[in-house]
Structure formats: structure tokens, C-alpha cells
KEPA-842321 format. One record per residue: residue in one letter; y, x, z of N, C-alpha, C, O in turn. Coordinates in steps of 0.1 Angstrom, whole numbers, padded with zeros to 4 digits, always signed. Layout:
// KEPA-842321
aYXZYXZYXZYXZ ...
//
This chain:
// KEPA-842321
m-0010+0006+0000+0000+0003+0001+0013+0011+0001+0022+0008-0006 a+0012+0022+0010+0023+0026+0011+0026+0037-0005+0036+0044-0008 h+0013+0035-0013+0019+0043-0028+0021+0028-0036+0025+0029-0047 a+0020+0019-0032+0026+0004-0045+0039+0009-0035+0041+0020-0040 f+0047+0007-0027+0057+0005-0021+0067+0020-0026+0079+0021-0030 l+0058+0029-0026+0069+0041-0034+0071+0036-0046+0081+0040-0052 r+0063+0029-0051+0068+0028-0065+0079+0020-0070+0087+0021-0079 n+0077+0011-0061+0084-0006-0061+0099-0007-0052+0107-0017-0051 e+0099+0005-0046+0110+0006-0034+0120-0003-0037+0123-0010-0027 g+0128-0005-0049+0132-0014-0056+0135-0030-0052+0146-0036-0050 s+0121-0036-0051+0116-0050-0050+0119-0050-0030+0120-0060-0023 f+0120-0036-0024+0121-0041-0008+0133-0038-0002+0134-0036+0010 t+0142-0037-0010+0156-0033-0009+0166-0048-0010+0165-0057-0018 c+0176-0046+0001+0190-0051-0004+0196-0049-0015+0197-0038-0018 s+0203-0058-0022+0214-0050-0037+0229-0051-0026+0240-0046-0029 i+0226-0059-0015+0239-0056-0005+0243-0045+0000+0253-0038-0002 c+0230-0046+0013+0235-0038+0021+0229-0022+0016+0235-0012+0021 l+0218-0019+0008+0211-0012+0001+0202-0005+0009+0199+0007+0009 d+0198-0013+0017+0190-0009+0030+0175-0015+0025+0173-0018+0013 f+0166-0016+0035+0155-0022+0035+0154-0035+0034+0166-0037+0036 l+0148-0051+0033+0151-0063+0035+0148-0062+0049+0138-0055+0054 t+0160-0072+0057+0159-0073+0075+0156-0089+0071+0165-0096+0065 v+0144-0095+0076+0142-0110+0072+0149-0118+0060+0157-0127+0057 p+0138-0110+0054+0142-0115+0036+0139-0125+0033+0128-0128+0037 v+0146-0136+0024+0148-0146+0023+0151-0151+0005+0160-0144+0000 t+0144-0159-0003+0145-0160-0017+0153-0166-0026+0150-0177-0028 i+0161-0161-0030+0173-0174-0034+0172-0180-0050+0169-0173-0059 p+0175-0193-0053+0168-0197-0062+0161-0193-0074+0150-0194-0078 c+0175-0186-0080+0170-0172-0089+0156-0163-0087+0150-0157-0096 g+0154-0163-0078+0141-0155-0075+0147-0143-0070+0138-0134-0070 h+0164-0137-0064+0163-0128-0066+0163-0121-0048+0175-0123-0045 n+0156-0116-0037+0158-0110-0025+0167-0103-0017+0167-0091-0018 y+0175-0110-0010+0181-0106+0002+0180-0108+0017+0176-0119+0020 c+0182-0097+0027+0183-0099+0038+0191-0114+0040+0199-0118+0032 i+0188-0120+0051+0194-0134+0052+0209-0132+0058+0218-0140+0054 s+0211-0122+0067+0225-0121+0069+0234-0120+0059+0245-0125+0059 c+0226-0109+0045+0234-0104+0036+0241-0116+0025+0251-0120+0020 i+0232-0118+0027+0232-0130+0019+0244-0144+0023+0252-0149+0015 a+0241-0146+0036+0246-0157+0038+0262-0150+0042+0271-0158+0043 g+0265-0138+0043+0276-0131+0049+0283-0131+0028+0295-0131+0024 f+0278-0131+0025+0278-0129+0009+0286-0146+0004+0297-0148-0001 w+0280-0152+0007+0282-0167+0007+0297-0174+0015+0307-0180+0012 n+0292-0171+0023+0305-0179+0035+0318-0174+0031+0328-0177+0036 v+0317-0165+0019+0337-0157+0012+0336-0168+0006+0344-0177+0009 e+0325-0172-0007+0320-0183-0014+0326-0199-0011+0331-0208-0019 d+0324-0198+0003+0325-0215+0008+0339-0221+0000+0339-0232-0006 d+0348-0215+0000+0363-0222-0007+0362-0225-0018+0369-0233-0023 k+0351-0218-0026+0350-0227-0040+0340-0230-0041+0336-0227-0052 g+0331-0237-0034+0316-0246-0033+0309-0241-0042+0297-0244-0043 i+0314-0233-0048+0301-0225-0057+0293-0211-0051+0298-0204-0043 y+0283-0210-0054+0274-0199-0049+0268-0189-0058+0261-0193-0067 s+0271-0179-0056+0268-0171-0065+0253-0156-0063+0253-0149-0052 c+0245-0155-0073+0236-0143-0074+0246-0134-0073+0255-0136-0081 p+0245-0121-0063+0253-0109-0062+0250-0099-0078+0257-0091-0083 q+0234-0102-0082+0227-0095-0092+0225-0101-0102+0221-0093-0110 c+0225-0113-0107+0224-0120-0121+0234-0129-0119+0232-0140-0125 r+0241-0127-0114+0257-0138-0112+0252-0152-0115+0262-0160-0118 a+0237-0160-0113+0238-0171-0117+0243-0183-0103+0242-0181-0091 t+0246-0190-0107+0255-0201-0096+0247-0208-0092+0237-0209-0098 f+0249-0217-0078+0242-0230-0072+0251-0238-0066+0258-0232-0057 t+0253-0250-0068+0260-0258-0059+0252-0270-0052+0250-0276-0063 p+0248-0276-0045+0258-0272-0030+0247-0256-0029+0239-0251-0036 r+0254-0252-0014+0248-0238-0011+0237-0243-0010+0235-0255-0009 p+0226-0233-0009+0209-0235-0011+0208-0231+0007+0216-0224+0013 a+0198-0235+0009+0196-0232+0023+0188-0220+0025+0178-0222+0018 l+0187-0213+0030+0181-0201+0035+0169-0201+0044+0170-0201+0057 n+0158-0203+0035+0146-0194+0046+0139-0183+0047+0140-0175+0038 k+0130-0181+0056+0128-0167+0053+0113-0165+0045+0105-0175+0046 n+0109-0156+0039+0105-0153+0030+0092-0150+0037+0092-0139+0041 p+0081-0157+0039+0064-0153+0050+0063-0137+0041+0065-0126+0045 l+0059-0143+0027+0052-0129+0025+0058-0118+0021+0051-0108+0020 l+0066-0117+0018+0079-0108+0020+0083-0101+0031+0084-0089+0031 a+0084-0110+0044+0087-0107+0057+0075-0100+0065+0075-0090+0073 e+0060-0110+0061+0053-0098+0062+0045-0085+0057+0036-0078+0063 m+0052-0084+0043+0055-0070+0043+0064-0063+0048+0064-0051+0046 m+0070-0068+0053+0078-0055+0055+0074-0053+0070+0073-0042+0076 e+0073-0063+0075+0062-0062+0087+0049-0052+0090+0046-0048+0101 e+0042-0048+0079+0034-0038+0073+0042-0025+0072+0035-0015+0073 l+0053-0023+0069+0062-0015+0067+0064-0009+0077+0069+0002+0075 k+0062-0014+0088+0067-0007+0106+0060+0000+0107+0063+0010+0114 k+0044-0003+0101+0034+0003+0113+0032+0014+0113+0030+0019+0102 p+0030+0021+0123+0032+0040+0124+0023+0048+0112+0026+0060+0109 e+0011+0042+0106+0006+0048+0094+0015+0041+0081+0011+0047+0071 f+0020+0036+0079+0034+0037+0069+0039+0046+0064+0039+0052+0053 r+0048+0048+0080+0061+0057+0083+0050+0073+0077+0053+0081+0067 t+0044+0073+0081+0032+0087+0082+0032+0088+0066+0039+0096+0061 a+0024+0080+0060+0023+0079+0045+0035+0080+0038+0037+0090+0030 c+0046+0067+0043+0060+0076+0035+0065+0094+0038+0070+0102+0030 l+0063+0094+0048+0065+0109+0055+0053+0118+0045+0056+0129+0040 n+0044+0115+0043+0036+0121+0036+0043+0128+0015+0045+0138+0009 q+0043+0116+0011+0053+0114-0001+0066+0120+0000+0072+0126-0009 g+0072+0120+0013+0087+0129+0009+0093+0117+0010+0103+0119+0003 q+0092+0100+0016+0101+0094+0018+0103+0089+0028+0093+0082+0031 k+0117+0085+0043+0115+0078+0047+0120+0063+0053+0129+0056+0047 p+0113+0060+0063+0114+0047+0064+0124+0043+0071+0124+0048+0082 g+0136+0034+0068+0148+0030+0069+0147+0020+0086+0140+0012+0091 t+0161+0029+0090+0161+0024+0104+0162+0011+0109+0160+0008+0121 a+0165+0004+0099+0167-0013+0100+0153-0016+0105+0151-0026+0111 l+0144-0009+0102+0129-0020+0102+0126-0021+0120+0121-0030+0125 q+0132-0007+0129+0129-0006+0138+0138-0015+0148+0148-0010+0154 g+0134-0028+0148+0142-0035+0157+0136-0039+0173+0126-0037+0179 r+0150-0047+0178+0146-0051+0195+0142-0066+0197+0140-0071+0186 g+0139-0073+0205+0135-0083+0202+0146-0092+0207+0154-0088+0216 c+0147-0104+0202+0156-0113+0207+0158-0120+0224+0150-0128+0227 s+0164-0118+0229+0161-0130+0243+0160-0137+0242+0154-0143+0251 q+0165-0143+0232+0163-0162+0231+0147-0162+0224+0137-0161+0231 h+0147-0163+0215+0134-0161+0203+0121-0154+0206+0110-0160+0205 g+0125-0138+0209+0114-0129+0212+0113-0127+0200+0104-0118+0199 k+0120-0132+0184+0120-0122+0173+0127-0109+0171+0135-0108+0180 s+0126-0102+0164+0131-0089+0163+0142-0089+0159+0143-0093+0147 l+0154-0084+0164+0174-0083+0163+0171-0075+0149+0166-0064+0148 e+0176-0082+0142+0179-0077+0122+0190-0079+0122+0195-0070+0115 t+0198-0087+0127+0213-0092+0120+0227-0086+0130+0223-0084+0142 f+0238-0084+0128+0244-0084+0135+0257-0094+0130+0263-0092+0119 c+0260-0104+0140+0270-0114+0137+0279-0109+0144+0277-0106+0155 q+0293-0107+0134+0305-0101+0137+0313-0113+0141+0324-0109+0143 t+0310-0126+0143+0321-0135+0144+0320-0134+0161+0330-0135+0168 d+0307-0130+0165+0301-0129+0182+0303-0116+0188+0308-0111+0198 q+0298-0111+0178+0300-0094+0182+0282-0091+0188+0283-0088+0200 q+0273-0092+0185+0261-0092+0193+0249-0096+0178+0251-0103+0168 l+0239-0086+0182+0227-0084+0176+0219-0100+0183+0218-0107+0194 i+0215-0100+0162+0207-0118+0164+0195-0115+0154+0195-0108+0144 c+0186-0122+0161+0172-0124+0150+0171-0135+0139+0178-0144+0141 y+0163-0136+0129+0169-0144+0119+0164-0161+0124+0166-0168+0115 l+0161-0166+0134+0164-0179+0139+0177-0180+0144+0181-0190+0139 c+0187-0173+0151+0195-0172+0162+0206-0173+0140+0215-0181+0140 v+0205-0167+0129+0211-0169+0116+0214-0181+0112+0225-0184+0108 i+0199-0190+0112+0195-0200+0113+0205-0217+0121+0211-0226+0116 e+0200-0211+0137+0209-0220+0142+0219-0219+0146+0228-0222+0138 e+0223-0214+0157+0234-0214+0164+0251-0205+0156+0263-0209+0156 h+0244-0193+0151+0254-0183+0145+0254-0190+0127+0258-0182+0119 r+0250-0203+0121+0248-0208+0112+0265-0205+0110+0272-0205+0120 g+0273-0203+0094+0285-0199+0095+0293-0189+0096+0305-0186+0094 h+0283-0182+0101+0297-0170+0107+0295-0154+0100+0287-0149+0092 q+0304-0151+0106+0303-0135+0092+0295-0127+0097+0295-0123+0109 l+0284-0124+0085+0271-0118+0095+0268-0108+0086+0273-0108+0074 m+0262-0098+0091+0262-0082+0086+0243-0081+0089+0236-0088+0096 s+0240-0071+0082+0232-0061+0081+0231-0052+0093+0241-0045+0092 i+0226-0049+0100+0225-0043+0113+0230-0026+0107+0240-0019+0110 a+0218-0021+0097+0226-0010+0092+0241-0012+0083+0248-0002+0086 a+0247-0021+0075+0257-0017+0075+0267-0025+0080+0274-0032+0073 e+0267-0025+0099+0271-0032+0108+0270-0016+0115+0278-0015+0124 r+0263-0005+0113+0262+0003+0122+0273+0015+0111+0283+0021+0114 k+0266+0016+0097+0274+0021+0091+0293+0017+0091+0300+0027+0096 e+0299+0007+0088+0309+0005+0094+0316+0010+0104+0327+0014+0105 k+0305+0007+0114+0310+0012+0128+0311+0030+0130+0320+0036+0132 q+0300+0033+0128+0296+0051+0124+0314+0052+0121+0322+0059+0127 a+0319+0041+0109+0330+0052+0104+0344+0048+0114+0353+0057+0115 y+0344+0038+0120+0353+0033+0126+0354+0045+0139+0364+0049+0145 l+0344+0048+0141+0341+0062+0152+0343+0071+0148+0346+0078+0157 r+0343+0074+0140+0346+0088+0132+0362+0088+0132+0368+0097+0138 n+0369+0078+0124+0381+0076+0125+0385+0076+0139+0393+0085+0142 t+0381+0070+0148+0386+0070+0163+0388+0088+0171+0396+0093+0178 q+0376+0092+0164+0371+0106+0170+0383+0118+0166+0390+0126+0172 k+0382+0113+0149+0392+0121+0144+0409+0121+0145+0418+0127+0138 k+0409+0112+0156+0421+0105+0158+0423+0111+0175+0434+0116+0179 s+0411+0109+0183+0411+0119+0194+0409+0134+0194+0410+0142+0203 s+0405+0137+0179+0410+0154+0181+0416+0155+0177+0423+0162+0184 e+0424+0152+0164+0441+0151+0167+0451+0153+0181+0459+0161+0184 t+0446+0141+0186+0457+0140+0201+0453+0144+0212+0458+0142+0223 l+0442+0151+0210+0437+0168+0219+0442+0179+0217+0444+0186+0226 q+0446+0184+0199+0449+0195+0195+0462+0196+0200+0468+0206+0205 v+0466+0186+0198+0484+0179+0199+0486+0182+0215+0497+0186+0218 r+0477+0179+0225+0483+0177+0240+0478+0193+0246+0480+0199+0256 e+0468+0197+0232+0469+0214+0245+0475+0220+0236+0478+0231+0241 k+0480+0219+0222+0497+0227+0221+0508+0221+0230+0519+0227+0233 e+0504+0209+0234+0519+0206+0248+0518+0215+0254+0526+0224+0256 l+0506+0214+0259+0501+0222+0275+0504+0237+0275+0511+0243+0283 q+0498+0242+0261+0501+0256+0262+0518+0260+0257+0522+0271+0261 e+0526+0251+0250+0540+0254+0252+0546+0250+0267+0551+0260+0273 l+0546+0237+0275+0546+0239+0289+0542+0250+0294+0552+0257+0297 r+0536+0254+0295+0528+0269+0300+0537+0277+0298+0547+0279+0305 d+0534+0281+0288+0547+0294+0281+0560+0292+0285+0568+0302+0287 a+0565+0276+0287+0582+0272+0289+0580+0278+0306+0587+0286+0311 v+0568+0271+0314+0566+0275+0328+0567+0289+0332+0570+0293+0344 e+0565+0297+0321+0560+0311+0328+0574+0322+0323+0575+0333+0326 t+0585+0313+0312+0598+0321+0308+0605+0318+0318+0611+0327+0324 l+0606+0302+0322+0616+0297+0334+0616+0310+0350+0625+0315+0356 k+0601+0310+0352+0598+0317+0362+0601+0331+0362+0602+0337+0373 r+0602+0340+0345+0606+0354+0347+0624+0354+0342+0632+0364+0342 s+0626+0346+0340+0639+0341+0336+0651+0337+0355+0662+0340+0359 a+0640+0329+0360+0645+0330+0377+0644+0342+0384+0654+0345+0390 q+0628+0354+0383+0629+0366+0388+0641+0373+0385+0648+0379+0393 a+0644+0373+0373+0656+0383+0366+0669+0380+0370+0679+0387+0371 a+0668+0364+0374+0682+0364+0379+0685+0367+0396+0696+0371+0399 v+0676+0365+0403+0672+0368+0416+0677+0385+0418+0686+0389+0426 e+0670+0392+0408+0671+0406+0409+0684+0408+0402+0691+0418+0401 d+0686+0398+0399+0705+0406+0386+0711+0402+0404+0711+0411+0413 s+0715+0389+0408+0717+0386+0424+0716+0395+0429+0724+0404+0425 e+0710+0397+0437+0703+0408+0450+0711+0422+0446+0716+0429+0455 k+0710+0425+0431+0716+0439+0430+0733+0437+0428+0741+0442+0436 i+0735+0432+0420+0754+0426+0421+0762+0422+0444+0772+0424+0451 f+0749+0417+0444+0756+0414+0463+0755+0426+0471+0761+0429+0481 t+0744+0435+0465+0740+0446+0469+0752+0454+0469+0756+0460+0479 q+0756+0454+0456+0766+0465+0454+0780+0459+0463+0785+0466+0471 m+0783+0448+0461+0794+0442+0469+0794+0446+0486+0803+0450+0493 i+0783+0444+0487+0783+0445+0502+0786+0464+0506+0794+0468+0515 r+0779+0470+0497+0781+0482+0500+0797+0484+0499+0803+0490+0507 s+0802+0477+0488+0817+0482+0485+0827+0477+0499+0836+0483+0506 i+0822+0461+0498+0829+0458+0512+0827+0469+0525+0836+0472+0533 e+0815+0475+0526+0811+0479+0538+0822+0497+0540+0825+0502+0551 k+0826+0502+0526+0826+0513+0525+0845+0507+0525+0854+0515+0528 r+0848+0495+0522+0866+0496+0520+0863+0492+0536+0870+0499+0544 c+0854+0482+0543+0857+0485+0555+0859+0496+0568+0865+0494+0578 s+0852+0508+0565+0850+0520+0569+0863+0526+0571+0867+0533+0580 e+0871+0520+0555+0882+0531+0553+0896+0523+0558+0907+0528+0555 v+0894+0513+0564+0902+0504+0567+0908+0503+0585+0919+0503+0592 c+0890+0503+0588+0892+0510+0600+0894+0525+0604+0897+0529+0616 k+0892+0532+0594+0898+0546+0601+0911+0549+0596+0915+0559+0602 m+0920+0543+0587+0933+0539+0587+0939+0535+0595+0951+0538+0597 i+0932+0524+0604+0937+0519+0616+0939+0534+0626+0949+0541+0628 r+0926+0535+0631+0926+0545+0639+0938+0556+0638+0945+0559+0648 d+0939+0561+0625+0949+0576+0622+0961+0568+0624+0971+0575+0628 q+0964+0555+0622+0978+0550+0628+0980+0550+0643+0988+0555+0650 e+0968+0541+0645+0968+0544+0663+0966+0555+0670+0967+0555+0682 k+0963+0567+0661+0960+0579+0672+0978+0586+0665+0981+0597+0670 a+0988+0581+0655+0996+0586+0653+1009+0578+0661+1019+0584+0663 e+1008+0570+0663+1014+0560+0670+1012+0562+0690+1022+0559+0697 l+1001+0565+0695+0997+0569+0704+1003+0582+0710+1008+0584+0722 s+1003+0592+0699+1013+0602+0700+1027+0604+0704+1032+0610+0713 r+1032+0594+0691+1045+0589+0694+1056+0586+0705+1067+0589+0706 a+1043+0575+0715+1044+0567+0724+1043+0578+0737+1051+0575+0746 e+1037+0589+0740+1034+0599+0747+1044+0607+0744+1052+0605+0753 g+1048+0614+0737+1057+0619+0741+1073+0615+0742+1083+0622+0744 h+1072+0599+0741+1085+0591+0744+1085+0591+0757+1094+0594+0765 l+1069+0587+0762+1066+0584+0780+1067+0596+0787+1069+0593+0798 v+1068+0610+0785+1069+0620+0790+1085+0624+0796+1091+0627+0806 r+1089+0621+0777+1107+0621+0779+1111+0613+0789+1115+0619+0799 l+1111+0601+0791+1111+0588+0804+1111+0590+0811+1119+0586+0819 e+1099+0601+0818+1098+0600+0828+1097+0614+0830+1086+0617+0835 q+1105+0622+0827+1114+0632+0830+1125+0630+0834+1130+0636+0844 e+1132+0619+0825+1144+0612+0827+1146+0606+0834+1157+0605+0838 i+1138+0600+0839+1137+0589+0855+1136+0601+0867+1142+0602+0878 i+1128+0609+0862+1130+0624+0877+1142+0628+0878+1146+0630+0889 d+1153+0631+0862+1165+0638+0865+1173+0629+0869+1182+0633+0876 l+1170+0614+0864+1184+0600+0870+1182+0601+0885+1193+0600+0892 r+1164+0603+0894+1165+0601+0904+1172+0612+0914+1176+0610+0926 r+1170+0623+0906+1178+0636+0916+1189+0636+0913+1194+0641+0923 r+1201+0631+0903+1210+0635+0902+1214+0621+0913+1221+0624+0922 d+1210+0605+0912+1213+0594+0918+1215+0601+0933+1227+0600+0937 a+1207+0606+0940+1201+0614+0953+1215+0622+0955+1221+0622+0965 e+1218+0629+0942+1226+0641+0949+1243+0630+0949+1253+0631+0956 l+1242+0625+0941+1256+0618+0941+1254+0611+0952+1265+0608+0958 e+1240+0606+0957+1247+0594+0974+1248+0607+0984+1256+0606+0993 q+1244+0613+0982+1248+0628+0996+1256+0627+0992+1263+0619+0999 l+1265+0632+0977+1285+0638+0978+1289+0628+0983+1298+0630+0992 s+1284+0614+0980+1296+0603+0983+1294+0601+0996+1301+0590+0998 h+1288+0605+1007+1285+0606+1020+1294+0612+1031+1299+0607+1041 t+1297+0631+1021+1299+0643+1029+1316+0638+1026+1321+0632+1016 e+1323+0644+1040+1332+0646+1047+1343+0654+1044+1355+0651+1047 d+1339+0669+1036+1344+0674+1031+1349+0674+1019+1343+0677+1009 h+1365+0670+1021+1372+0669+1008+1370+0683+0997+1371+0682+0985 i+1367+0693+1002+1372+0703+0996+1358+0703+0992+1360+0698+0981 h+1344+0705+0992+1337+0705+0989+1329+0697+0977+1320+0699+0969 f+1337+0685+0980+1335+0669+0972+1339+0670+0960+1334+0664+0951 l+1350+0679+0957+1361+0681+0946+1352+0693+0939+1351+0692+0926 e+1343+0705+0945+1341+0712+0938+1331+0712+0932+1328+0720+0923 v+1325+0703+0935+1309+0700+0939+1311+0689+0925+1302+0690+0916 t+1318+0682+0923+1319+0671+0912+1331+0676+0896+1333+0671+0885 s+1338+0689+0903+1335+0697+0893+1328+0704+0884+1327+0704+0872 e+1321+0711+0898+1314+0719+0889+1299+0711+0875+1295+0713+0864 k+1297+0703+0884+1288+0690+0878+1289+0677+0871+1281+0667+0872 e+1301+0678+0863+1308+0668+0864+1306+0663+0851+1308+0651+0848 d+1300+0674+0838+1292+0670+0827+1279+0668+0834+1278+0656+0831 f+1271+0670+0839+1259+0669+0845+1258+0647+0848+1250+0637+0844 y+1266+0649+0854+1270+0637+0858+1269+0624+0851+1263+0614+0852 n+1281+0630+0839+1287+0624+0828+1273+0618+0817+1276+0610+0808 q+1260+0622+0817+1247+0627+0807+1245+0610+0807+1245+0603+0817 s+1243+0607+0796+1242+0596+0793+1221+0594+0797+1213+0604+0795 v+1217+0583+0800+1203+0580+0804+1197+0578+0789+1185+0577+0789 f+1201+0577+0781+1197+0575+0765+1198+0584+0758+1196+0583+0746 
//
């Protein structure tokens, strides 16, 4: 059977999704499709009320009912078996991943269709019942679409990551530049203020020395004047004592002799 399949692989693939038939249905013109693929194709034609075959373009009115083709379904089930996969691999072929479905929780059938309207995996009974008229896709086609979306999202995420990493590096560089600039400013300020302090200290020392020199000169002059004043006070006291003594003498001749001899001394100014 595997050899027969390999010779007629096109009979078991859907011309819409280009994958192996999933819940195969045969439309009135005889062509086979996945139930979800042809249902989705015809949903687009609902407004016209005329439904066509994607391959031969035959038209149907009203919309044909879609029923699972049991013979094709059985053959597709056979293709899922391990011995068929082994035969395919031995012949250099790869069985479709769409044949590896999981069970529907409601009907227990294989999950072989994706409902885009409700965003959930469904089986062929779900397609016929509660999901009738919904936007349907084969699992492989939906995977392909979402894979493309994820690739695009990943690309944008990667681009954003590169931008953020660049921004991070630029910010780190800016921080390092700021640190170096601040350190240089601190060092320059310390140097300037150190020079100012040294200059002030030097000027302070010079002013203090000048004040001390002026103090020394003034003290020297003051001390000289003090000595002169003290000596003058001594002379004045002595003269005052002599005058006091002379004023009390009763000897007129002695009084006149003394006053005549020391007239210049007695007339000396104190200053």
C-alpha cells in the first residue's frame, strides 16, 4: 500500500493546504479536500451563493453538504500507522505531521481542524455541528500562518533587543563619561582650592609679619618716648622740690642768688 501511495501521493493531498487530507470529503465534481479547507473556501463564496471547486472551477448551487468520505478516511488512517511511516521513510518520503492528531474532548475524534473564529482545535464532527459556518483552517495551514506570525514577532523582538542593548551600552558609556568628567572636575577643584589656600596662607603670613614689624617699630618709639617722659618727670620733681625749698628760705640774698643762677633751668618747658 505504501508503494501505491507513493505513486499516487497527489490523490491523498489537499490542493488548498497542500498537505495530506484531514477528514477527507468528496465534493460533487469528484475532487477531494480537507473538510476544513473546502468549508473555509466556500465560506468566502457565501455572499455570491454560488460555490465552486478550486481545481476544476465547477459550480454548485445550493452549497453542497460536506460529509466525511469513509473510504478515504480509512485510507488516511492506514497512512498513520507506524509500518506505513517506516515504508515512507525507506522510500525517501516523509509522512505529514497533520496525520498525528490528538483526541477531541467532546467527540473523542482526532483533532484535525483549527477554527479561527473560536481559536481552538476541533474534530470533523465539530466542523459539521457547532462550528458550521465558522472560519476554518487545516492544522498545517494554521501552524504555517502562526509560524510566520511568530517568526515576524521574533524578528521584531530581536530588533527591539538589539536596540535596547545598544541603548544600554550607550547609557553605560554615558555613565562612565559622566563619572570621568565628575572626577576630573573634583580633581581640578581640589587643585584650585589648594592653590588658593596656599596663596591665602602665604598672604596671611606676610600680613602678620608686617603687623609685627609695625608693632615692633611703634613699641620702640613708644619705649623711647616713655624713657624720656620718665626722665623729664624725675627732673620736674627735683625742680619742684628745689623751688619748694627755695620758696621757704628766709635768706633773701641766697634766694636771689639761686634764682639768678638757675633761671634758665626753672624756665625750661616740660615738653
